[in-house]
C-alpha positions in Angstrom: 101.6 114.0 92.0 104.0 111.2 91.1 106.1 111.7 94.2 103.1 111.2 96.5 102.0 108.1 94.6 105.5 106.6 94.9 105.6 107.5 98.6 102.2 105.8 99.2 103.5 102.7 97.5 106.7 102.8 99.7 104.6 103.2 102.8 102.4 100.2 102.1 105.5 98.1 101.1 107.2 99.2 104.3 104.3 98.1 106.4 104.3 94.7 104.7 108.0 94.2 105.3 107.6 95.3 108.9 104.8 92.8 109.5 106.9 90.0 108.0 109.9 90.9 110.2 107.7 91.2 113.3 106.3 87.7 112.6 109.9 86.4 112.3 110.7 88.0 115.7 107.7 86.3 117.3 108.8 82.9 115.8 112.3 83.4 117.1 111.1 84.3 120.6 108.8 81.2 120.6 111.8 79.0 119.7 113.9 80.8 122.3 116.4 81.8 119.6 118.6 84.9 119.6 116.5 87.8 118.5 119.1 90.6 118.7 119.8 90.8 114.9 116.1 90.9 114.0 115.3 93.4 116.8 118.1 95.7 115.5 116.8 95.4 111.9 113.3 96.2 113.1 114.5 99.3 114.9 116.0 100.6 111.6 113.0 99.6 109.6 110.6 101.3 112.0 112.7 104.5 111.8 112.7 104.3 108.0 108.9 103.8 108.0 108.4 106.8 110.2 110.4 108.9 107.7 108.3 107.6 104.8 105.1 108.4 106.7 106.4 111.9 107.6 107.2 112.5 103.9 103.7 111.4 102.9 102.2 113.8 105.4 104.4 116.6 104.1 103.3 115.9 100.5 99.7 115.7 101.5 100.0 119.0 103.3 101.3 120.6 100.2 98.2 119.5 98.3 95.8 120.6 101.0 97.3 123.7 102.7 
């Protein structure tokens, strides 16, 4: 199923991007810099990741009812 394969790729890529952004947030906090923009971006990214993961679960459930 091509859609599931692409969704799996998107989930893994999303996890990688989240990890990078979270690392940036830690750096900013350590330097006592403004983190509001990165925190807002992370919030959106986390919601998008949750949507991707839900879509993956939906596709898996179609394969294994």
